[in-house]
C-alpha positions, 0 to 999 in steps of 0.5 A: 547534371553534368555528362559524369553524372549522366553517365553514372545514372545510366550505368547504375539503371543498367546494372539494376536492370540487368540484375532484375532480369538475371533474378527472373531468368533464374527464378523461371529456370528453377520453376521449369526444372522442378516441373520437369523433374516432377514429370519425370517422377510421375508426379501429379503434383508437378506445380507444387513439387516445383515450388517446394524444390525451389524453395528448398534451394534457398538464395544460392543459384548454382546448377549442381545445387538445383539438381541436388535439391530436387533429388534431395527433395524426392528422397525426403518426400518419398520417405515420408510417404 
């Protein structure tokens, strides 16, 4: 391999690692936020609530969307009870 090929492979590996770490960080953030919202609402099923909030968000990562999804899911779940 030439020096250019080595640099290209290194850059690709770094990009892959950065994206993987970003995905894991955002998934953890969303899960913790869902658990926090459940605790603030006094819900006993914090882990289940967090999973449902994260599922309601979908693949879009935005703080505003995360917050709105938590509030929207709470309104929907309290209307159905």
